[in-house]
N, C-alpha and C positions, 0 to 999 in steps of 0.2 A: 437536533444532533443525535439524540438517542434513537429516534425513529430511523434515521439513516444508518446508524450502526446496526440496529436490529435487522434492517432490510439487507444490508451487505452480508450479515451473518447468515441470513436465510439463503441468499443467492450464492454465497461462497461456501456454504456448508457442504455442498456436494463436491467440492474441489475445483469448481470452475470459477476462477478469479477474474473473469472478464469484467471490463470496466462498465459500470452502470452510468447511464446518461443522466443529465440534469433533470429532464422531464420525468424520468422514472423515479428519481430520488425525491423530487418535489411531490409527486403523487403519493409515494410511500409515507412522506411526512405530513401529507394533507395541508400543504401550504403552497404559495406561489413560488415560482423559480427565484424571483427577486428576493422574496423574504428569506428563503432558504440560504441564498448566497450571503445576505446581510448577517444572518444568525451565525453562519459558519465562519465568516470573516471575523466576527466579534469573539466567538468562542474558541475557534481553532487556529485562526490566523491565515486562512486561505479558503478558497472556494471549495464546495463539496466534491466536485469531480477531481480537482487537484489533490484534495486530501486523500481520496480513495486511490489515486494513482501513486501517491507517496507511500500509502500503506502497502500497496502491492510491491513497491521497490524495497520497502523495509522487510517484507517477507522474503524477497529475493536475497537481501543481505544476510538474513538468518540462514537461508538454505546454503548460501555460499560459505558461510562461516562454519556450519556444522556438518556439512556433507560433501563428499567428493563427486557431486553430480556434474555432468557436462553442462556448460553454459546454456546450450540450447534447451536442456531439460529444466534448468532453473527458470529460464524465460517462460517456458510453457507452464510450469507450476505456479508462476507468479501472474499468469493470465495474459502473457504477451504471445501473440501468434507469430511474431517475427523476431528472430534473435538479433538482427541488426538494429531494429527499432528499440528493443529492450536494452541493448548495450549502449546505444546513444542516450536514452533516457537515464540509464544508470549513471553514466559518466557525467551527465549534466547535474544530477543530484549529489552524487558522492565524490565527484572530482577525479575519478579514475575508472578504468575499465573494470568489469566484473572480475576478471582474473587477477588484476592488480589488487583489488579490494580483498580477495581471498588471501593473497600473499601477505598483505599488510596485517590482516587479522591473525594469520598464523605466526607472524613474528612478534605478536603481542602489542601492536600499535592500537591505540584507542579507536573505537567505532565512531566514525564521523556522524554528526547529527543529520537527520533527514528532515528538511523543511522546518516550519514553525514548531515550537514546543508542543502545541496542542495536538499535533499529528501523532507524536509518539504515545501520548496518553490514549488517543483513539485506538491506536494499534493494540495496545495492551488490553483495552476493553473488548475489542473485536475478537482477538485471539482467545481471550479468556471465555468469552461467550461461545465461541466455536468449540473449545475444549469441553465445556460444560454440556454441550449437546451430544457429545460422543459417548 
């Protein structure tokens, strides 16, 4: 898990949050794809590629909550090349469109959880590692 977080931090450190594939992540961790998936499910609660996708959506939620960026820009900064695909993924995870999420946060409603609890801990570790590199 730590090797995947370190790899994502290296890949995403330049601002490109494009999704990493399972083969790439397994190579970075020096394990088989199957072993990596087993470890991730046990430690984080979901597969590694899904965890990274949820981490990108968590980043998008932060951008929506803190900045007045257009949705297309938030999608791009979160590593999605297509705003429609981003909005669909966001709605699936958060239960509302990105613009509705922004409105909910503005009115003081709580931030809905994203995926299994282990994903949020991974998010904190990844963003802390990225901040430390700057």
